[in-house]
C-alpha positions in Angstrom: 0.0 0.0 0.0 1.6 3.3 -1.1 2.0 6.3 1.2 -0.2 8.4 -1.2 -3.0 5.9 -0.9 -2.8 5.9 2.9 -2.9 9.7 2.9 -5.9 9.9 0.6 -7.8 7.1 2.3 -8.5 9.3 5.3 -11.0 11.3 3.1 -12.7 8.1 2.0 -12.8 6.8 5.5 -14.2 10.2 6.7 -11.7 10.4 9.6 -11.8 13.3 12.0 -8.1 14.1 11.5 -7.1 14.1 7.9 -4.0 15.9 6.5 -5.1 15.3 3.0 -8.2 17.4 3.6 -6.1 20.4 4.8 -3.8 20.0 1.8 -6.6 19.8 -0.9 -8.9 22.4 0.7 -6.2 24.9 1.8 -7.6 27.7 -0.4 -11.1 27.1 1.0 -9.8 27.2 4.6 -7.8 30.3 3.9 -10.8 32.2 2.4 -13.0 31.2 5.3 -10.4 32.3 7.8 -9.9 35.6 6.1 -13.6 36.3 6.1 -13.8 35.3 9.7 -11.0 37.7 10.7 -12.5 40.5 8.6 -15.9 40.2 10.1 -14.5 40.0 13.6 -12.1 43.1 13.2 -14.8 45.2 11.6 -17.4 44.3 14.3 -15.1 45.0 17.2 -13.8 48.3 15.9 -17.4 49.5 15.2 -18.5 48.2 18.6 -15.7 50.2 20.3 -16.5 53.3 18.3 -20.2 53.0 19.5 -19.4 51.9 23.0 -17.0 54.7 23.8 -19.4 57.7 23.5 -22.1 55.7 25.2 -19.8 55.1 28.2 -18.9 58.8 28.3 -22.6 59.8 28.1 -23.5 57.4 30.9 -20.6 58.7 33.0 -21.2 62.4 32.4 -25.0 62.1 32.9 -25.8 59.6 35.7 -29.5 59.6 34.7 -28.5 57.9 31.4 -26.3 55.2 33.1 -29.2 53.0 33.9 -30.9 53.1 30.5 -27.6 52.6 28.6 -26.5 49.7 30.7 -30.0 48.2 30.7 -30.3 48.4 26.9 -26.9 47.0 26.2 -27.5 44.1 28.6 -30.9 43.4 27.1 -29.4 43.2 23.6 -26.8 40.7 24.9 -29.5 38.4 26.2 -31.3 38.1 22.8 -30.5 34.7 21.2 -28.3 35.0 18.1 -30.9 33.4 15.8 -33.6 35.8 17.0 -31.2 38.8 16.7 -30.4 38.0 13.1 -34.0 37.4 12.3 -34.9 40.8 13.7 -32.2 42.5 11.6 -33.0 40.6 8.4 -35.7 42.9 7.1 -33.3 45.8 7.4 -30.0 44.4 6.1 -31.1 41.3 4.1 -28.8 38.3 3.6 -25.5 40.3 3.8 -22.3 40.7 5.8 -23.8 43.9 7.3 -26.4 41.8 9.0 -23.8 39.7 10.8 -21.6 42.7 11.6 -24.5 44.7 13.1 -25.6 41.8 15.3 -22.0 41.3 16.5 -21.7 45.0 17.3 -24.8 45.0 19.4 -23.6 41.9 21.3 -20.2 43.6 22.0 -21.7 46.8 23.5 -22.5 45.5 27.0 -18.9 44.2 27.5 -17.2 47.3 26.1 -19.4 49.9 27.7 -19.1 48.3 31.2 -15.4 48.0 31.0 -14.8 51.5 29.7 -16.9 52.9 32.5 -15.2 50.7 35.1 -11.8 51.8 33.9 -12.7 55.5 34.0 -14.3 55.1 37.4 -11.1 53.5 38.8 -9.0 56.5 38.0 -7.7 58.0 41.3 -9.3 61.3 42.2 -5.8 62.5 43.1 -4.7 62.2 39.5 -7.7 64.2 38.3 -7.1 66.9 40.9 -3.5 67.2 40.0 -4.3 67.5 36.3 -6.9 70.2 37.0 -4.4 72.0 39.1 -2.0 72.0 36.2 -4.7 73.7 34.0 -6.0 70.6 32.2 -9.4 71.0 30.6 -12.1 68.3 30.4 -10.9 67.0 27.0 -7.2 67.0 27.8 -7.9 65.4 31.2 -9.8 62.6 29.5 -7.3 61.9 26.7 -4.0 62.4 28.6 -4.8 61.3 32.1 -8.0 59.3 32.5 -7.9 57.1 29.3 -4.2 56.0 29.9 -5.0 55.0 33.5 -8.2 53.3 32.3 -6.4 51.3 29.6 -6.0 48.0 31.6 -9.8 47.7 32.2 -10.6 48.9 28.6 -8.1 46.4 27.1 -9.5 43.6 29.3 -13.0 44.3 27.9 -11.6 44.5 24.4 -10.1 41.1 24.8 -13.3 39.5 26.0 -15.3 41.2 23.3 -12.9 40.0 20.6 -12.9 36.4 21.7 -16.7 36.5 22.1 -17.1 38.0 18.6 -14.8 35.3 17.1 -17.1 32.6 18.6 -20.3 34.4 17.6 -19.2 35.0 14.0 -19.7 31.3 13.3 -23.4 31.9 13.7 -23.3 34.0 10.6 -23.3 30.7 8.7 -27.1 31.0 8.9 -26.9 33.7 6.2 -23.7 32.3 4.5 -21.5 35.0 6.1 -20.0 33.0 9.0 -16.4 32.6 7.9 -15.2 29.3 9.4 -18.8 28.8 10.6 -19.8 28.1 7.0 -17.4 25.2 6.9 -18.6 23.9 10.3 -22.2 24.1 9.2 -21.6 22.4 5.9 -19.6 19.7 7.6 -22.2 19.0 10.1 -25.0 18.8 7.5 -22.9 16.4 5.3 -21.2 14.6 8.3 -17.8 15.6 6.9 -15.8 15.0 10.1 -12.4 16.4 8.9 -14.0 19.7 7.8 -15.9 20.1 11.1 -12.9 19.5 13.2 -10.4 21.5 11.2 -12.7 24.6 11.0 -13.4 24.3 14.7 -9.7 24.1 15.6 -9.0 27.1 13.5 -11.7 29.1 15.3 -10.1 28.2 18.7 -6.6 29.1 17.3 -8.0 32.5 16.1 -9.4 33.2 19.5 -6.2 32.3 21.3 -4.0 34.3 18.9 -6.2 37.3 19.1 -6.2 37.2 22.9 -2.4 36.9 23.0 -1.9 39.8 20.6 -4.3 42.0 22.5 -2.5 41.1 25.8 0.8 42.0 24.2 -0.7 45.3 23.0 -2.0 46.0 26.5 1.4 45.3 28.1 3.0 47.6 25.5 0.6 50.5 26.2 0.7 50.1 30.0 4.3 49.6 30.9 3.7 50.9 34.5 1.7 47.8 35.3 4.8 45.7 34.9 6.9 47.5 37.5 8.2 45.0 40.1 9.3 45.6 43.6 12.9 44.6 44.0 13.5 42.6 47.1 16.8 43.0 49.0 19.0 40.0 48.4 20.4 37.9 51.3 24.0 38.8 50.3 23.2 42.6 50.6 21.5 42.2 54.0 24.0 39.9 55.6 27.0 42.4 55.6 24.9 45.0 57.2 23.8 42.6 60.0 27.4 41.7 60.6 28.5 45.3 60.8 25.7 46.0 63.3 26.9 43.1 65.4 30.5 44.4 65.4 29.5 47.8 66.5 27.5 46.4 69.4 30.5 44.2 70.5 32.9 47.1 70.2 30.6 49.3 72.2 
């Protein structure tokens, strides 16, 4: 039995793990992955652009905080199938339908984390900035936002990973990236396609989380400051000197 026949037989046997599937369908996998990444990036960026002014509004006007948080939470509780069905008359069977649904789902995570980050800024920092003549806009961009970055980036990481997972639901309208392959594989019981596309989704989420974590560490170097503990070798001579002084005295 030749090596080529053994490699190709995994498709005929419908194995879960099949290298021949990856080799012969590499372009299909690439196209689905690119679509998945594109939908995710666009959805998260638009979600961030919408969530930021909403968070600022809720923070500046406390009477709006309840309605904003309540509405975004309500949107998050709507099942994805129902969400896409409600948006279907407006957007039709298009990528805009999927992106809009994902944006609405990301709002509750992003708005809450932006508000939490801004609320955690020490009052002393604000007072010091105002004492130096900072206006409201400069205070926000140069003092509050940098200090709120850890919480904001944490929310962005959660929203991104969640969006990568929810993008697969876009297969309902043929715009689900890797979700299209998963859905087709489930319907045709094509095991290698289901497993490969699912693994790629997990890898996308892991890579996105690591990249955003690296960006967070790059933008917030002060969070990596470590307290240097005195070494035993540096403490011991001082103890010995103290003992000698006492004996001499």
